[in-house]
N, C-alpha and C positions, 0 to 999 in steps of 0.2 A: 818898503813904503813907496807909494807912487809919487812921481814928481808932479809938482803943481802944474807945470806946463802941459803934461799929458792929461791931467784931469780936465784942464781947461779945454784942450783940444777935443776930448770926448764929449764935453758938453756942447761945444760948437757943432760937432757932427750930428748929435741927436736933435738939435734944433733946426737943422737945415730941412728944406722941403725937397722931395725928390725932383731931380731934373734941373735944379738951380745952378749947381756947380758940378765940375767933374768929380765922380765918385773916387774916394780914397779907401784903400783897404785898411781896416783898423789894425793897430799894432799891439793892442792890449788884451787879445783874446786868449793867449796861451797861459792861463792861470787857473788854479784849482785842480780838482781831481780829473782823471782821464775821462770820466763820463761827462762832467761839466765842460771839459775842453772840447769834446766831440760835439756836444749840443751847441756850444758857442760857435764852433766852426761852421756847423750846419746853418745856424741862424744867421751869422754874419755873411756866409756865402750866399744865402737866399736874399738877404738885404742888399748885398753888393750887386748881385745880378739884377735885382729890381731897380736899383738906383741907376745902373748903366742903361737899362731899358728906357727909363723915363728921360735920362739925359740924351740918349740918341734920338728918341722920339721927338723931343722938344728942340734939339739943335741940328739934327741931320735930316734934310729934306728927302734924300735918297732912301734913308731908312724908313721914313713914313710911307713913301711911295711903295717900297718893297712890301711892307706890312699890308697896306691897302690892296695891292695887287694880289698878294697871297690870299687875303680874305675873299676877294672876288673869285679867284680861281677855285678855292675850296667850296664856295657856294655854288659855282657853276658845275663843279664835279659832282656835288651832292644832288643838284637838280637833274643832271644827266643820268646819274645812277638810279634815281627814283623813276625817271622816265623809261629807262631801259627795263627796269624791273616790272613796271606796269605793262609795258608792251609784251614782255615775256609771259606775264600772267595771262594777258589777253590772248596771246597765241596758244598757250597751253589750254585755256578754256575753250577756244574755238576748236582745237583738235579733239578735246574731250567731247564736246557737243557733237561734232561730226561723227566721231566714233559711236556715240550712243544712238544717233539717228540711223547710222548704217546698221547697227546691231538690231534696232527695232524693226527696220525694214526687212532684214534677213530672217529674224526669228518669227516675224508676223507672216512671212511667206511660207513657212514650213507647214506641211500638210497635217491634218488631224490634230491641230493644237499642240504640236510637239514643242513649240517654242514659248508656251504660256509661262513657264516658270522664270524664264529669262526676260520676258517682255515686261512684266509688271515692275520689277526693280529699275529697269532702264527708263521707263516712263516716269516713275516716281523721282528718279534722280534729276531728270530734266525739269520736272515741276518744282522740285526743291531748289534748284539753281535759278529759277525764274526764267528759264529759256522758253521763248515763244514757240509753241507747236502748232502754229497756224497752218491750216490746210494739210495737216498730216493725215495719212490714211491709216486708220485703226479700225476699219469696218470689221465687225465680228469678233473683235478682240475681247478676251476675258480679263478684266481688271478688277475683279471682285475683291473687296477689302482693301484696296489701295488708298494711300493718302495722297490725294491730288489737290489739296487745298491751295487756292490761288493760281491753279494751273491756267495757262492760256491756250485754249483750243479754238480760238476764233476761226470760223470758217472751215473747221476740220471735218473730215469724213469719219463719223463715228456710228454709221448705220449698223444696227443689230449688235452693237457692242454691249457687253455685260458690265454694269456698274453696281452690282449688288453690294449694299452697305459701304459704298465708297464715299470718302470725304471730299466733296467738291465745293466746299464753302468758299465763297469769294471767287470762284473760278469764272473765267471769261469763255462763254460758249456762244457768243453772239454770232448768229448766222450759221451755226454748225448744223450738219446733217445728222440728226439723232433719230432718224426714222427707225422704228422697231427696236430701239435701244431699251435695255432693262435697267431701271433705277430703283429697284425694290429697296426700301429703307435707306436710300442714299441721302446724304446731307448736302443740300444745295443752298444753304442759307447765304443770302447776299450775292448769289450767283447772277451773272448776266446772261440771259437766254433770249434776248430780244431778237426777233426775226428767225429764231431757230426752228427747225422742222422736227417736232416731237410727235408726228403722226404715228399712230399704232404703237407708241412707246408704252412700256409698263412702268408707271410711276407709283405703284401701290405702296403706301406707307412712307413715301419720300417726303422730305422736309424742304419746302421752298420759302421759308420765312424771309420776308423783305427782298425776295428775288425779283429780278426784272424779266418779265415775259411779254413785253409789248410786242404786238403783232406776231406772236409765236403761233405756230400751227400745232394744235393738240388734237387734231381730228382723229377720232377712233382710239384715243389714248385711254389707258386704265388709270383712273385717278382715285381709286378706292382708298379711303382714309388718308389721302395725301394732305399735307399741311401747307396751305398757301396764305397763312396769316400775314397781313400787312404787305403782301406782294403786289406787284403791278402787272396786270394783265390787260392793259388798255388795248383794245382792238384785237385781242387774241381770238383765235378760232378754236372753240372747244365743242365742235359738233360731233355727234355720233359717239360720244365718249361716255365712260362710266364714272361719274363724279359722286357716287353714293358715299355719304358720310365724310366727304372731304370738308376741309375747313378753309373758308374764304373770309374769315373775320377780319375786318379792317382793310381788306384788299381793294385795289382799284380795278374794278371790272367794267369801267366805262367803255361802251361800244363793243364789248365782247359778245361773241355769238355762241349761245348754248343750245342751239337747235338740235333736236333729236338726242339730247343728252340726259342720262339718268341722274337725278339730283335728290334722291331720297335721303333724308337725314343730313343733307349738306348744311353747313353753317354760314350765314351771311351777315352776322351781327356787325354793324358798323361799316359794311362794305359799300362802296360807291357803285351803284347800278345805273349810273347815268347813261341812257341810250343802249343799255344791254338788252340783247334779244333772248328772252326766256319763254316766249309764247309757245314754242313747240318742244319744250323740255318735258321730262316725265317726272311724276311724283313730287312736284314742287307744291308746297302748301303755303297758305297766307301767313302762318306763324313763322315760317322760315325767313320771309322777306320783311316782316314787320319791323325788325330792328335795323334794316338796311336804309340807305338814303340815296338821294339823287338830286342834281341841280334842278331848279324849278323849270327850266326851259328844255330839259332833256330827261324826261321820266323813262323808266325801263318799260320794255314791251313784255307784258306778262300774259300768262294764260287767261282765258275768259273768266274762269272761276275765282280769280284772285283780284281783289280790288286794291289798288295802290294807295297807301296811306299818305302820300305826298310829303314824306319826311325829307327835309332838305339837308344836304351836306354842308 
């Protein structure tokens, strides 16, 4: 039977708040079975340690300073570790990119297309990692069937390169040299080809929906059944080209030059022809431009046999 004094002491202990007084180890935990004794010891040990922590934290200034200093040091070590890891990753990525660029240059220089099999996956890897391939020289390279969505070829030399059925959606080809390149059935949706040189390029069946081709040079290009729906070709040069059955529906063709270009069956529904030069194009009928529009102060220049309907955009 427990003594009244001990019971009272236990009650006092349980009513104390941690840190108010110096912790005392309980003297009444060695009772019951071995399992309950072990659990009681573990519980009282945890409680005792917690009480000492609160007591020292509230009463000993050096203990608080030690804890705060430890926390700051742990935080600093964590930040340092993250920084070192990021720098290491950046170095590893730079080494990988340099290796891929060197491999591309080496395989592209091999004669008779011997490095074609290794070239395409290397270029795809750089495009997939978002690495800028600005001003890279891939002239004459065969990248047919490659996935180069979002690739950055700004200002690159891609003359005579083969991009048959290549996915270049969202790619940056601004100012690139694409003279004589082959884009048969390629996907260039949302691509940026402003100021690009596409002269003599084969764009048959290629998709340029919502693409940007402002001031692009398409002189002598093959545009058979190419899709330029809702694309921008403001000020583009499309002279001496074959645009038969191409789709320019909803496209911005303002100030574009279609002189000496075949336009049989081409679609201009909803296209902006403001200031476009179509007077010397071939096989253009009035039914093709009836659904087109232009600003009132900049009507298109049409062949003599076609009367402009003055439909405003």
